[in-house]
C-alpha positions in Angstrom: -0.3 -0.1 0.2 0.9 3.8 -0.7 0.8 5.9 2.1 0.6 9.8 0.8 1.2 12.6 3.4 0.7 16.0 3.1 1.8 18.5 6.0 0.3 21.9 6.1 0.3 24.8 8.9 -1.4 28.0 9.3 0.5 29.5 6.4 -0.6 26.3 4.1 1.4 23.7 2.3 5.0 22.6 3.9 5.8 19.3 2.8 4.7 16.3 1.1 5.6 12.4 1.0 4.7 9.2 -0.9 5.9 5.4 0.4 5.2 2.3 -0.7 4.1 0.2 -3.4 0.3 0.1 -4.2 0.2 -3.9 -5.0 -2.8 -3.7 -7.5 -0.8 -5.5 -9.9 2.8 -6.9 -10.6 5.9 -4.4 -11.2 5.7 -2.9 -14.0 1.8 -3.5 -14.8 0.5 -1.7 -11.6 -1.4 1.3 -12.9 -2.3 2.5 -9.4 1.5 2.6 -8.7 2.0 4.1 -11.9 -0.5 6.9 -11.5 0.4 7.9 -8.2 3.7 8.3 -9.5 3.1 10.4 -12.4 0.9 12.7 -10.3 3.6 13.4 -7.5 6.5 13.4 -9.7 5.2 15.7 -12.0 4.0 17.7 -9.2 7.4 18.2 -7.5 8.5 19.2 -11.1 5.5 21.9 -11.7 6.5 23.3 -8.4 9.9 23.8 -9.4 9.6 24.8 -12.9 6.8 26.9 -13.1 6.4 28.6 -9.4 8.3 30.7 -7.5 8.3 28.3 -4.5 11.6 26.3 -3.7 11.5 22.8 -2.6 14.2 20.2 -1.2 13.2 16.7 -2.8 14.2 13.4 -1.7 13.8 10.4 -4.0 14.7 6.5 -3.4 13.1 3.4 -4.6 9.2 3.4 -3.4 9.6 7.0 -2.1 9.3 10.6 -3.1 9.1 13.6 -0.5 9.8 17.3 -0.6 9.6 20.0 1.8 9.0 23.8 0.8 12.3 25.7 1.8 10.5 28.7 1.0 6.9 29.7 1.6 4.4 27.8 -0.8 3.1 30.6 -3.2 -0.3 30.5 -4.8 0.7 28.5 -7.8 2.5 26.1 -5.9 -0.7 25.6 -3.5 -2.7 25.1 -6.7 -0.5 22.6 -7.9 -0.7 21.0 -4.4 -4.6 21.0 -4.5 -4.6 19.3 -7.7 -2.3 16.7 -6.7 -4.5 16.0 -3.8 -7.4 16.1 -5.7 -5.9 13.3 -8.2 -4.6 11.3 -5.1 -8.0 11.3 -3.4 -9.5 10.4 -6.6 -7.4 7.2 -7.0 -8.0 6.4 -3.2 -11.7 6.7 -3.7 -12.0 4.6 -7.1 -9.1 1.7 -6.0 -10.2 1.4 -2.6 -8.1 2.8 0.5 -6.3 -0.8 0.4 -3.8 0.6 -2.5 -3.6 4.5 -1.6 -4.1 6.0 2.1 -4.1 10.0 2.2 -2.9 11.8 5.0 -3.3 15.5 5.8 -1.4 16.4 8.9 -1.6 19.6 10.7 1.9 20.8 11.9 2.8 23.5 14.4 4.2 26.3 12.4 7.8 25.8 14.0 7.7 21.9 14.1 10.5 20.6 12.0 8.9 18.2 9.6 11.2 15.3 9.6 8.1 12.9 8.6 8.2 14.1 5.0 11.7 12.2 4.9 11.9 9.3 2.7 13.3 6.5 5.1 
């Protein structure tokens, strides 16, 4: 199962992580895993290329994560909203045994180490 975690504070989005494998089908044929990967990687690339926000991205097998290193601007927030909408759609369409989406509220001064790939 994939666990996608979006971290927010009173200012907005501060981080994201997606970890695990959906297990919908065998490796190379898993359309759920492919959809999640496409959404998350495209969102990270879009934030870096189309917005004024900066993120620190970490990627390794089965995990992608990022933290905003500058405040999440309006355009980056819209991209995050769109990613969340897509992830929720996958969660609903394919059952939460393949994907669980968590929104975590963080204190403004809290270090968000929970969005680091393990």
